[in-house]
N, C-alpha and C positions, 0 to 999 in steps of 0.2 A: 503494500500500500504506498503511496505517495504521502509525504509529509504534509500539513497543512501550510499554507504559507504563512509569513510574519507578514506584517504591515509593510506596505509598499514605500520604496524609498525615493526621496527626490532625487530626480535624473535630470540631465540637460535633455530637452527635448530632441527625439529622434527619430527618422523616417520609420526605423524598424519597432520601433514601439506603434507608431501608428497603423502601421501593418498588421501587429499583435491584434489589435482591438479591431481592425476590420475582418480580418480572417475570424476571430471569436462571433464577430456581430452575423457571418453569413453561415458560420458551420454549428454555430452553437445558439444563435438566435432568430436563425431563420428569416434574416435580412437581405433583401436586395441590396447588392455591393453599391448603387448610386444613393441608395437611401442611406446606408451606413456613412458614404462621405458625406452627403449633406447634413446628417445630424451632428458629424464630425466637426464640420465647419460653423453650425449655429452654436458649439458648446464654446461659450468665454471660457479663455483660458488654457482651454484645450490644447493638447498636440498639434493638432490639425493649424492651427492660426499660427501658433508659435515657429512652425517651420516655414523656410522659401520654398516657392512655387517648386523649384528643382527635386526638393527632397519630397516635399508632397506627390510629385509624380513617380519618383524612385519606390515612395511606399505603396502608392497604387500597382506599380510593376511589379512588386515581389507578391501583393496579394493575389494578383492575375494568376501569376505564373503557378504560385500556390494552387490555386482553383482548376487551371488549365491540367496540370501535373500532380494531382492529389493521388491518384492510383499510383503511381511511378513512385512516388515521395512516402509512401506511407507502406508501400511493400518493400522499398529501402530500410525504413526505419524498425521494421517487424524482423530484419535479419541484424539489425546493430544493436536491439534493445533487448535483453535477455528476459525482461518480461514486461508487462504492460505498466504503464506509470496510470492507469486507472483513472477516473473523474475528477480527484483530486489536484491529478497533476494533467489535467486538459491543457492549463495554460503553458505549461512547460511543453508539453507534447506540440504546442502551434509554436513555438520558439524554436524546435527543432524542424520540424516543416519550413519555416521561412527561411533557418539557415540552411537547409537544402537546397531549397528553390535557389538561392542566392550562389554556393557553391557548385552546382552541377548544372544548373540550366543558364544563370546570368553570369557565371565566370567571375563573381565577386573575389579579390583577392581572398585567400585563407585565411591569413591572419587577420585580417579586419571582420570577414564575416564570423569568426570562432569567437575574437575578443567581443566582439559586439554583443554576441549570444549569451555569453555569460555574464557581461554584465548586464544585459537586459533581463536574466535568470535571477540576478542578484536585487536589481532595480524590483524586480515584482515581488519580492519577498521569499525567493525560492533557494536560498543560500547552500541548504543540505543537497540541492540537485544541480549545484554548479558545475561541481565536477562528474555528474556523469556528463553533463552537456558536452562540456569540454573533452571527455574521452571519446564520446560517440563521433564529435564530430573530426576530431584529430585523426580518429581510426580510418573516416570515409575519406578525409582530405590524402593519408596514406593509399588507401585505396584506391583511390582516382575513380575513374566512370566506366571503367569495364563491368560493372555489375549492372548499372543505368542501360548500356548500351546494348544489354542482351536481354532486355526487357520488351514485351510485345507493347510499345508504348501507345498505340491505337486502342487497343482492345482494356488496357489497364486503366487509363483514365476515362472512360467512359462507361456510366454507369449501367448496370446489367438490363433495367428495364428497357433503355435505349436502344441499347447494342440488339438486344431480342429485336425489338420493333423494326428499327432499320436493316436488319439482315431479312426479314420477312418481306421490306417493300421493297428494297433495294439490291439485295444479294449481298455475299461477303466482300467483292470485291469492290462495290461501288461504298460499302458500311465502311471498309478502310480506308479509302480514297478521303471520306467526309471527316473521319476521325482525326487523319492525319492533319488536316487544313486547320483543325481546331487547337492545335498543339500551338502555332504560331501566333504571334500580335500582329493584328490585321493593319492594312492601309487605312487609310482617311479618303472617303470619297465625298466628293461634293456634286451638290446641283449648282448649275449655272445660271443666273438670269438671262443672259445675253453672251454670246461669243464665247463659248466652251474653249475654242482653242487657242483664242488671247489669254485668258484666264489658267489656263495648265502651263503656259508659258511663265505668268507671274508668279503663279504659286509653285513652281518646281515640278509639276506632275505630269499627266499624261491622259487623254482624251479616251476611255474607251469605249468598245463599238457601239455601248449601249446610249453614249451622249454624257454619263457623268465622268467628272474629271477627277481623277486618283492620284493622290500623294503618299511616299511612302516618306516613314522617319518621323512622322507626328509633327508636335510643337504646340505652342500655344495657339489656340484657335482666334483668341480674341486677339490676338497681335498681327494677325495674316492679313496680308493686303484684301481691301473688299469686303472685309468685316464690317467696318463703320459704315460704310454705304451700303449694307444688305445686297450686296452684288452676288451674291452666294448662300447656301446651308448647307450646314453636314447633313448628309442622307446616304445609306449604303446603295450602291447601283444598284442593286436588285428590288430594294425597296421603291427607287423611284419608278419604277417600269408599270405597277398597276394603274397608274392615272394617264397612262399613254393609252392604256386599253381603253380608254373613255372615246378618244379621238379630237376632233376640235369641239372643245368647251367653251369657244367664245359667245358670250351674251346667254348662255343656256342658263337655268336654274339647277343645279348642281346640291347634293346633299352628300355632306361627307360626316359619314355615322363613325363613332368611337375615333374620332377626329386626333387628339393629343397622341405623339409631342406637336405634330403640325407640320412637319415635311411635305405631305401629301396636300393637306390644307394650301399650302405654299406655292406648289406646284399648278395647282387648279386655278388660284389668284394670279400667277403670273399668264395663266393662258385666257384669263377673261372673263371668268365663269362667276355668276351672281350666286356665292355661296352660303348656305346654310350650315355653318360648324357643329354636332353635336357630340359632347364628350358628357360622361356622367361624372365623373370626379370634379371636381370643384377646384380644387389644387391642380391639377393636370392642366385644368381647363384656364386656370389664369396664367401659369407659365406658357401654355399655346399662344395666347395673346399678348403676353411680354414677346416672346418671337416673334408673332407676326407684325407687331407694331415695328419692331429694329427694322425688319425688311420692308416696311411701308407700304403691309398691306390691310384694307380693310374688309373685315368678314363679318357677317354676324353668325354670332357664337350663342347658343344654347345649351345652359349646364341641365341636362335630364337623362333620363334612359332610353338609350334609342331603340331597344327591344318594344317599348310600349307608346311612344309617341307617334302621334301623326300632323302632319301638316295640313293648313286651312286647302292647300292648294299642290296638287303632287306636281314630281319632279319629274326635269326631262331626262337626269341621270342621277345615279348614286353610287356613291364610293363607301363601299363597307370594308373596312379594315378591322375586323372582327379581334376581341379579344383571346388570345391563344397562350399556349405553354411557350412560346417563343424560342422553341428546341433548334429554330433557323439560324438564331443570331448567337450563337454558343462560342464562335470565335471573337466576338466582341463584349460576350457578356458569359464568360465562363461559369459565373455563380448561379445561374439559370440548372445547369447539368447537377446542382448538389440541392437545389433547392423543389425542382419539379418532381411530379410521379406520375404513373399510369391513371391514378385516381384524378389528377388535375385533366388529363385527356379526356376522360369520360365526363365529367362536372364541366367542363368547358364546352363540349361539343354540344350539350343540351342548351348554353346558352348561345351558340352557333346557330344553331336550328332557329330559336325563338327570335333573333335577329335577322335572318333571311327572311323569314315570313311577314314580319311587319315592314322590311325594307319593299318586298315584293308589294305590299298597300300602298307605300308610301308614293310608288312610281306610276307615271302615267304611261298610257298605251303606247308601244313603240318605241319606251323609254328603256335606256341600259343600265344595268346594275354590273357592277364589278364588285365581286368577293372577294378577298384576299387575308391570308395570314401569314405571320413570319415564322411556320411551325413546319418542321420536317416529318409532322406525323399525319400520316394519310388518314385517319378520324376526322382531324381538323381541315382537311383540304378535300380531296378526290370525293371522301364518303359524302362529305356535307352536301356537295352539290348532286351526287347522284340520289341522296334522300329528297332533297328541295325538288328535284326535277320530278319523283314520284307523288310528293305529295301537293304541290303547288302549278296547277295544271297551265297558270296564265304565263309559266316562265318556259323559256327555250333555251338553248346554247347556243351561243355565237361564237366558234370557232376561233381562237387565236392563231396567228402564222408566224412563223420566225420574223419576218420582217416589220414586225411592230415592237419588235426587242431586242433591235441591234442585230438581227441573225442568228441569233443563239436555236439554232435549231436542237440541239441536245436539249432545250430547255421546254420544248411541245410536246405534250402527252399526247397520245392516239386518240384521246376524245378532245382534242383541241383546248386543252388548258395548259396554263404555263406551270413549269416546275423547277424553280432555280435550285441547284444544290449548292452547297459549300466548295465542291470540289469541280465545279464550271468555273472557265477561265483561272486556273490555276496558275497557268504561265505570267500571269499579271495578279496574281494576288489573292483569286478566288472571289465568291458572292456569300451573299447571306442565302441561306435558306427560305424562298417564298414559295408560297401558292396562289394564283388567281384564275378566275374563271370567270367569264364574261357571258352574262345572260340578258337576252331581250323580254320586255312583257309582249304577248300577243295583245 
């Protein structure tokens, strides 16, 4: 049994201390990483606000690496610990996790990673375990990466329920390709209001076949050229595709259901649509309104449940970006893999059915409904549309073509739906996993 901690000691603010808190928030308190970061930022006198931006970024990198590589890290720890640390030693276990992430995957100098781990263990009040932490990490340094390199990284780092689901849906070869993409920090994608080629040059990126601009290496978004002017917004290239499926929206009345965080809303506004953006979460709606204001877009927003709300006049077109497990976004949000389960898929599928049914009632005859999710689970994509077409006689499928999505023929299904996978465009950095279907009301 691990010893109980002594009172924490006052220590100089450190990126690793912040990473430790973030890891605990995700793995032990079931918080999304972005929510944990926001909470840390709001904490007056906390570690986050005492750190320089560079150190905050390092803390996030450590945390994301632990979450991406958790299976490998825990398998390694099991080889080096004679017995588990137990519930009381969970904090020290997390210190070892973040230290292994640095030593093995981030190539932090060994002396820096080991010394920091020992100091953090003591600062957390676990002096009796400082020797164990030191011993485990020094042995790992001596042994090198040979053990890690023998591991089946794609399988170990993918939760079993996801692995089983993807094998069934896509086969093992594609599942492994998807899981490999999830191990790398993704590039940053931008939707450009006008002249992508010009802004690709200014931002030091490339124009993707889909029209988005991709920048490698990250950086402070708010300090990039064009941010203050609202010339672009951050949006994964796959996420930008569903709006295109509505075609020319100039002057059309368009409902954007479940609209936050607003990237697709901005696309619709840039296309000249008359938008009504519906979002159930007041907090998310306020943030979306702030983002749209920065971009100079005026959009009608309503805080209500899109599964029950009805307009006075039907819409010409509807975009339904339904709440989902977000398993298609694991390369950007590795915490999702640690927080979601197959039970969430079942629960959300029922919500998605209600949203589709209500959206069909909002739509004018001849109008277009695009349904999309950032999920790799077919239960949240293909299966939802198949069920909708059986139960809602007024809807029919309008097949999507590769030309509409930048020539991505591999993303067009046999039913004419769009299914992007993380392993698509891997030579350019991959894509988020997205599903989209286009339906027409008779």
